[in-house]
N, C-alpha and C positions, 0 to 999 in steps of 0.2 A: 599498520594503517590499512584500512579497508576502503575501497572505492565502490560505490554503488551506481549502476547505470540502468536507468529505466528505458523501456521501449514499449511500443504497442498503442500509444495514444493516437487520436485521430478524430475525424468528424463522423458522427453516426446519427441516424434519425431516432427520435423518441421511440422506445420500445425495443430498440436494437441492443446488440451486445458488443463488447470489446474485451480483450484479455491483455492486461498489462503484465510485463515481466520486469524483474529487478535482478540483475546479475551482479554478484559480489566478486571483486577481484581477489580478495583474500579469504582465509578460512573463517567460517561462521561457527562459533563455539556453542556448545549445547546450552550454556547459560543465557544466551542472547534471546532477545525478542526482536523480530523483524516486523516492521509496521508500514502501513500505508496511511498517508495523510493527504489532504487536498486543500487548495486555497483558491477561492473564487475572487474575482476582482472586487476590491474594497472590503474584503472580509478577512477574518483571522484564519490562520491555518488550523484545520480541524482534523481530529482523528477519524479514520475510516475503518481500519481493520488491523489486526495484529495476529501473529502466530508465534508460539513458543517453540524454539528450535529443538528443544530436547524431546518433547512428546507430541508436538503438533497441535497443542491446545490452541483454539482460535477465539478471537474476540471481535465483536462488531459494534459499530455505532448503530443506534436504533434506526437511523434514517436509511441504512443500507441492508439491514438484517433481512434475510430471505431473498435478496436480489444479488448480493455480491458474495463471492466465495474466495477466501485466501487459502493458498496451498504452498507447498514447498517441494523442491527436489534437492535432497541433500547432496546427491552425487554431483549435481551441476551448480551447487551453491546459488540457487535461484529461487526467488519467491514470485508467486503469481497472484494476480487479482482478476478473477473472472467477474465481469460486470454484466448482468442481464437486466432486462426491463428498464433500460436507462431512461432517465427523465431529464428534462431541461435543467432542473436544479442540480443535477450531477455535474454540470459543466464547471470545470476547474482545472488547474494544474495539479497533477497527482505526483506526490513525492514518496519515494521509498526511504526508509530510515532503519537504523539499527541501534538497539539499546544493549550495552554490554553488561549491565549491572544486575542481571537476574531479577528484574523487578516484579513486584506483585501488582503494581499499577502500570497499565500499558498505554493509557490515553493521554499522558502529559507529554507534549512535544518537547519541552525543555529537557526531559530526561534522556532523549535520544542523542547518541554520540556522533553518528555518521548519517549523512544525507546524500541522496542523489540530486541530479540537476533538475529533475521534474520532467513530466511529459504532459502535453496539453490534451485534454479530453473535451470535446465540444459536442453537445447533444442538441440537435435542432428539433423544434417542436412543430 
């Protein structure tokens, strides 16, 4: 069993930056995908970014491409989401998640096995 704990959320002005962290309590295996999702009030939870633990391949939603960067620290079992040029529409609860199944498709939230508790990101315009 793996527990995921997010941190780093907060209130920031539009155009600003935040870095989210996701620390895993147990081992992350090379076959895993680590992802970030977000959910705004009244909306479905949506894919933001993912990273393949084995080789560091990254994947992004079109809405964040060029502004957000996902990265990992294997030694610390931690995934990061660097968010730059934040917009009001980025306001949401951000969740870290892990998919154990070595998937080819990384954007489907139902495929993920473990989830963190979420961290609030609020961008004021």
